[in-house]
C-alpha positions, 0 to 999 in steps of 0.5 A: 208755559208756550202755547199748547193746545189741549191735545198738545198738553194732554201728553204732557200731562200724562208724562208729568203724572208718570215722572211724579209716580216714578220719583215717589217710588224711587224716593221710598226705594232710596230710603230703603237702600239707606236704611238696609245700609244703616244709615238711620231708620227707614222713617227718617230716611223717607222723611228727607228722601221723599220731599227732596226728591219731589221738590226736585221733580216738580222744579225740573219737570214744570220748568221743562214744560215752561222753557220747552221751545215747541210742544213736541220737543221734550227739553229746553234747548241749550244752557237752559236744560243744565240751568233747570237740572241745577235749580232742580237739585238745589230747591229739592235739597234746600226745601226738602231738607226743611220739610224733613226737619219739620216733619221729624222735629216739629221745626225746620233747621239742620237737625241732622248735624254733619250729614249734609254733605251726604244728603247733598251728594245723593240729591244730586247723584239721583236728580242727575240720573233721574233727569237723564232717564226722563230725558232719554225717554222723552227724546226716544218718544220724540224721535219716534213720533218724528219717524212716524210723520215722516215715513207718513209724509213720505208715503203720501208723496209717494202716492201723488207721484204715482198718481202724476205717473198714472193720470198722463198715461190714461190721458194719453190713450184716451186722446189717442182714441179720440183722434182716431174717431174724430177721423171717422165719426165726428158725433161719436167723437163729440159725445166721447169728448163730453165723456172725456170731460166729465172723466177729467173733472172727477179725476182731478177732484179725486187726485186732491185725496188720498181716499174717496167713496167707492161710489165715486170710483165706479162712477169715474170707471163708468164714464172710462168704459163709456169712453172705450165703448164710443171707440169699440162698439159692439166689441165691448160690453160691460157691467159694473156691480156695486152693493148698496152697503159699499157705496161709501167704502173709502178707497184709493182714487184711480185703483180700478180703471188701470185694471180695466184699462189692462183688461182691455188693451191686452185681453179684449183689444187682441180678439176680433170679437172683442169681449165682456168686462165685468166689475164687482165688489164684495165685502169679505168677512171672516171670524176673528178677522178684520173686514176686507173689501174684495174688487174683481175685474173679470174679463173674457179676453185673451188671458194673461198671455195676452199682456206683458209677461207676468202682468208688469204692464204699467197700470198693474205696476202702479196699482201694486205700488199704490196699495203697498203704499197705503196698506203694506202686506195686508193688501194684494192683487192677483191676476187669476186665469179663468178656466173658460178663457179671460182673466180675473184682476182681484184686489183685496185690502182691509177697510181701514187704514194701518 
């Protein structure tokens, strides 16, 4: 048997047990069918069908595990498959018939004179059909697992691509703000640069993972807002509200900053007086429903009309795509106009993936 870990061997053991049980039931049903056709009594038919079938199954299934080229491939490649089935048929017919004779007559031999050809034919047909059935089931499971891995890898690659697209966008905006500030206030530009270094350090660490704690997301958001406050001065006020029980909740990295950036660019900056941004996280629990996380970014700016129509700004589009990649239809992003002005961007998604 090829090198297999315990985790890889367990599914093979379950499949082996299932195949053995199925073979036993099939042999008993075959004995009943032969009895109904008047070909000897049920005891005699079962005495041959059961040992022949189980011997063929053991030879084929154990040989399949021994000759499989990889743990997740269910059948030997090339000529080994047909040879293995032929070996199982031969062993099952010879040994199983001997066991049946010993069971019925107390000695091995060919007591069933004239019936050996029919016995061999039934063994061949039954073994081939069972092998094809098991092969197709195993192949279907293998293909399903392969497709699931491919879809998971594609989703992760898509997520990394979206992050790569998003990070330069944020960096360019911040550097442009820093350049403008350096011309008018060097000390503040130095402080802004310090915040930028801290922000980039955290961003590079988070970009290597699909999920990270919500506390880290809020910490990076605090750095970003500090950068924006250095440039906007009193025109920007903000508050972050993260309950203690939610600090370790896993969330996608770079999820909140695009929402805050959109609120600043399309909500606060168009107003002479600026405005305020509040970010808060809450746990949503409803009877008979999985717990969900709700994160709201609320601003007092110009409202949804201050941005691009329909909320299709770059950052919002990326957030939607990243949520769809990780959570599918279970996650939502809503833009809600406030009754007294401003906009709320509300993200809701399950606490666990899948």
